N, C-alpha and C positions, 0 to 999 in steps of 0.2 A: 732169756725170753724178754726181759724189758728192753735190751738193746735192739732186738729184732723188731719189736713193736715200734720203737722210735724210728728205725730205718724205714719201715713201711709208711709211717706217717709222713716222713720227709719226702718219700717218693710221691705220695698222694698230693702233697702240697705243691711239689714241683710240677706235677702233671696239670693241676688246676691252673697254676700260673701260666703254663704253656698254652693251655686251652683258651684262657682269657686273652692272651697275647695273640693267638691265632685268629680268634674271632675279631679282635680289634683290627688286625692287619687286613683281614678279609673285608671288613666294613670300609676301611680307608680305601682299599683297592676298588671296590665297586662304586663307592662315592665318586672317586676320580674318574672312573669309566663313564658314569652317568653325566658328570659335569662336562666331560669332553664331548659327549654326544649332543648335549644341549647347546654347547657353544657352536658345534659344527652345523647343527640343523637350524634353518631359518624358521621363525615363528609361523610363517605362512605355509611351511611344509608340514606342520603338525596337523593332525586331523581335527576337524571342528567337532566339539562335543555338543551333542544335542541334549541339553539338560532336561528338556521336557519329557524325553523318554525315560530318564532316570526318575523324575518326579512321578510319572505314570506308574513305573514299576514299583516304587515304594508304596504308592497309594493302593495298588492291586494287592501287594503283599499284606497290607493291613486291612484289606477288605473295604477300602474307601472308594468313593466315586471320583474318577479322574476329572480334572477341570482343564478346559482349553484356555491357555494364556494368550491374550491378544496383545499386539505390540502397542506400546504407549505412544500416543500421538504427540509429535513435537510441534505441530502447528506450522502454517506457512509463514514465511517472512512477510512483514508488512509491505504493502505496495507504496511507491513514491508518487506524490501528486505535487505539481507545481502550481503556485498561485501568484500571478503577476498583479501587483497593486498598481493600477494604471497611472502613469505619469510620475510615480513616486521617485524622488531623487533625480528627476530629469527636467520636468517643467510643471506648470500649474494646471495645464489642461484648460477646460472651459472655466471662465470666471464670470460670475454674475455681477450686476451693477452694485449690489450691496457688499461685494467683496468675497462672497462664498466661492471657494475654489474646488473644482472637481477633484483635484489630487487628494484633498483632505477627506472628501466624501468617500472616494474610492478606498483610501487607506483604512478608514474606520470599518468599512465592510470587509476588506481583505483580512484584517486582523481577526475578525470574528469567523470568517471562513476557515482560516488556518486553524483556529482553536477547535472548531467543530469537526474538522477532518481528523485532527490529532486525537480528539476524544473518541472518534470512531475507530481508532487503531491504525491510522495510516501515517507514513512519514510525509512531512509537508515541507516544501521549500517556499518561503515567502520571498518573492523575487521583485526587484525594482524594475522600472521601465529601462530597457536597454541594458539589462543585467548581463555582465560578462559570462555568467554561468549558462545563459541561454544558448550559447554556441554549442551545437550538437547535444542539447539537453535531452536526456532520456527519462521518461516517466510513464506511468500508467495512464495519466491524463494531465492536461495543462489547461488552466482557465485564466483568462485575462479580464480583469474587472475594470469597467469604465462607466461613465454616465454621460448623458447628452446635454445639449445646450439649455440655457436659462430662458429661452423664448416662452412667453406666457400664452402663446397660441393654444386655444382649447384642444386643437387636434394633436398637439404634441404631448401625448401621454402614452406610456407603455414601454415595453422593453423589446430588444431584438438581439439576435445572436448570429454569428457567422463561423463556419468550421474551417479548419485547415484544408487546403485544396488537394493535398496528396499529389503534388507535382512530381515527386520522385518515387512515391510508393502508393499504389492504388488503395492498399489496405488502410493507409492513414486517413484517406478521405472517407472510406466506409466507416471506420471506427469513430472518426470525428463527427460524422452525421448521426451516429448512434448517441454519442455524447451530447450533441446539440438537441436531439429529440428528447432525451431525458431532462436536460436543463429546461427546455421550453415547457415541457409538461409540468414538472415539479415547481419551477419558479412561478409560472402563471397560477398554479393552484394555491400556493402559499401566500403570494403577495397580492393576488387579485388583479394584477396589471394585465392588460391585453397585449398581444403581440403586435408590434408596429413595423410591418415588413417594408413599408414604403420609404423608411428613413435609413435603411441599411446602406452604408456608404462604401466607397472604394477603400477608405481607411480601415474598414472592417474586413472586407473580402480579400484585400491585399495586405493584410496586417503583416508588418515586417517580421515578427517573431515566427510566423509560419514557415518562413524560408531560413530561419536561423536554427531552430531546434532540429533534433534528429528526425529523419523522415518517417520513423516508426512511431513517433509520439502523437497520440490523438490530442487535438487542441481546439479550443473554442474561445472566441472573444465575445463578451456580453456587455451590452449597454443596459445597465440595470433600470434605467428610467430617465426622465427628463428633469433637469435641475429646476425647471420652471414649474410645470404642472404637477410633477411627482415629488416635489421638494419635501413635503411632510413625511412621506414614507422614507425617502433616502436619507434625510438628515435626522429625523426624530425617531425612526424605527430601523436602525441598521441591523438589529438582531433579526428582524423578520426577513430583510433582504438577504442576509447571510444564510439564514435557515433555508431559503429557497434555493440558493446556489449549492449549498452543501447537499441538500436532498437530491438535486439534479446530478451532481457528481457521484454520489453514492448509488443512485439508480443505475448509472452506467457501470460502475465498478462491480456492483453486485448482480449485474445482468437482470435487472428487474423489468417486467413487462411494461410497455408504454403504449398507450392508445393515442395515435396522432389525431388531434381534433380536426374535424371537417371545417374548412373555412366557411364563415357565415356568408349567405348571399347578400348582395347589395340591397339596401332598403327600397321598398316599393314607394314610388312617388304618389302622393295622394292629391296633389294639385298641379296644375300646369304652370311651369316657371314663366316668369315675365320674359317677354321677347327682348 
């Protein structure tokens, strides 16, 4: 009897070892099969799992109220804006008898415009006059900053703008006119300067950069004021000037409404002029 018991125990141990070995071999076999399938199948061929359905099922199983999961907003990429600092690294521009140079006035304003637009979340390129990057330049908007002559004539006060002509793309003219309308409205409101239409020159309407940039880029050149009669504003308050330009550009980029002011009628003469 003791020998028989020992034999039975040996057979049982041998069977358990064989079962364990069999299970191990089966596991290795199926693991190899699954690995081959995963290697052969492209990830794009696998069905997309809708985890929201599983989350809903788990919530229902627990008697909880299901929640709709909204996609996380990634935000739009910031738009690019070009700012030309008039005459910068090219020439002095208008020069006053006391040595004040337009290029310096323009640059002080342009730096503040750049900072203001960056603070608003836009990519900004500060460009010099005749900047090589202007060739085919693409942006959501381009503004070129200048100032006018030092003449002390009391009639020479105010600002003016001129849009890109849209010679190759009619949409450029349309968008440039919208940009101009925004700048005219916001700049006039913030600086208090009147619009001076009679001093818009061919240098503005035929500004070289309009023919250099990409025909899809809306663009405007602005004469921020006269270095003679508007000197105090331009030289001593460049922050105000820049604020007006930034507000105008943002008005366009944000598609804000603009009311175009009605031109004032000429003053009524109260006396007969001398012959």
